[in-house]
C-alpha positions in Angstrom: -7.1 267.9 97.3 -3.6 267.7 98.3 -2.0 265.9 95.0 1.0 264.9 98.2 -1.7 263.4 100.7 -1.0 259.1 99.6 2.9 260.2 99.5 2.2 261.0 103.2 0.2 259.0 103.4 2.3 255.8 103.0 5.9 257.9 103.8 7.6 257.3 100.5 11.3 257.5 101.1 14.6 256.6 99.1 16.6 255.5 102.9 18.9 253.6 100.9 20.1 256.7 99.5 19.4 259.1 102.6 16.3 260.1 101.1 13.5 260.6 103.8 9.6 261.2 102.8 10.4 265.4 103.5 13.1 265.1 100.6 11.1 263.0 98.0 7.7 265.5 98.9 10.7 268.4 98.7 11.8 267.2 95.2 7.9 266.4 93.6 7.0 270.1 94.8 10.4 271.4 93.2 9.1 269.9 90.3 5.1 271.5 90.6 7.4 274.8 89.6 8.2 272.5 85.9 5.4 270.8 84.7 2.2 269.7 85.6 2.4 265.8 86.9 0.2 263.5 88.8 1.3 260.6 91.2 0.1 257.0 91.1 1.0 253.5 92.6 2.6 255.0 95.2 4.5 252.4 98.0 6.8 253.2 100.7 9.9 253.2 98.2 7.7 254.0 94.5 5.7 256.3 92.7 4.7 256.6 89.7 4.6 259.8 88.0 2.4 260.9 85.2 3.0 263.8 83.7 0.0 266.3 81.8 3.1 268.5 80.3 7.4 268.2 80.3 9.7 270.4 81.5 11.0 272.7 78.7 13.9 271.8 79.5 14.3 268.4 79.4 17.6 267.6 79.3 17.6 269.1 82.7 15.2 267.5 83.9 16.6 263.8 82.3 19.7 264.6 84.7 17.3 266.0 87.7 15.6 262.2 88.0 18.6 260.7 87.7 20.6 262.3 90.6 17.5 261.8 93.0 16.1 259.0 91.5 19.4 256.7 90.4 17.7 253.5 90.2 15.3 255.1 87.4 18.8 254.8 84.8 20.9 252.4 86.7 18.3 249.4 87.4 16.3 250.5 84.4 17.1 252.6 81.2 20.8 252.3 81.5 20.1 247.7 81.6 18.3 248.4 78.3 21.4 246.9 76.0 21.7 243.9 78.2 18.4 243.1 78.9 18.4 243.7 74.3 21.5 241.4 74.6 20.0 238.5 76.6 16.8 238.9 74.8 18.3 238.0 71.4 20.4 235.4 72.6 16.9 233.1 74.1 15.3 233.9 70.8 12.9 235.9 72.1 11.5 239.1 69.7 12.6 242.7 70.6 9.2 243.9 70.9 8.2 246.6 68.6 8.3 249.6 70.7 11.4 248.6 72.6 12.7 248.7 69.1 11.9 252.5 68.5 12.8 253.5 72.0 16.1 252.6 71.2 16.7 253.3 67.7 20.2 255.2 66.9 20.6 255.5 70.3 24.5 254.9 70.7 25.0 251.8 73.6 28.7 253.3 73.8 28.1 256.6 75.5 27.8 256.2 79.3 24.6 258.9 79.1 21.9 255.9 76.6 20.1 255.6 79.9 19.5 259.1 80.6 19.0 259.6 76.8 16.2 256.5 76.7 14.8 258.3 79.6 14.4 260.9 77.9 12.5 259.4 74.9 10.0 257.6 77.1 9.0 260.5 78.9 8.2 261.7 75.0 6.2 259.2 74.2 4.8 257.8 77.5 4.6 260.7 79.8 5.1 258.6 83.0 8.6 257.4 84.6 8.6 255.2 87.6 10.8 256.0 90.3 11.5 253.5 92.9 14.5 253.2 95.5 15.7 249.4 96.5 
C-alpha cells in the first residue's frame, strides 16, 4: 500500500508558499530516510504526521520542519506565550500539559517556538502541518 495515496488524492499543497503537491510529497520522502511515520487527517492544505520514530538530529529536523512548514511555528508553537498571556488575563487555568511543555523555556529567545515544537514532538510523537 502506498502510504502517500491519500496525500496524492487530496493534492495537499502549500500554494501560498509556492509549494505544490509534488513538493510536499518530496519532503515526506526525504523524511522517510530519517524516521518512521504515517500520515493522517489529510486535507488539501494540512496533514498530521504521526511518528513511530523521530530523527536522530531533532534540532536539524525541527529547523527543517520550520523552513518548509513555517505556519507550524509562526501560527502555532511560536504563539504559545501570547496564548498563555491571554488565558491568564481572562482568568483561565493553563492546562497541566501546557505548563509542562513551556517549563523553563526562555520566551525572549526568538527560536522558542522551535524549542516547543521539539518538546511536543518528543512528548506526543506527532505534529500537525498546515499552510494557509
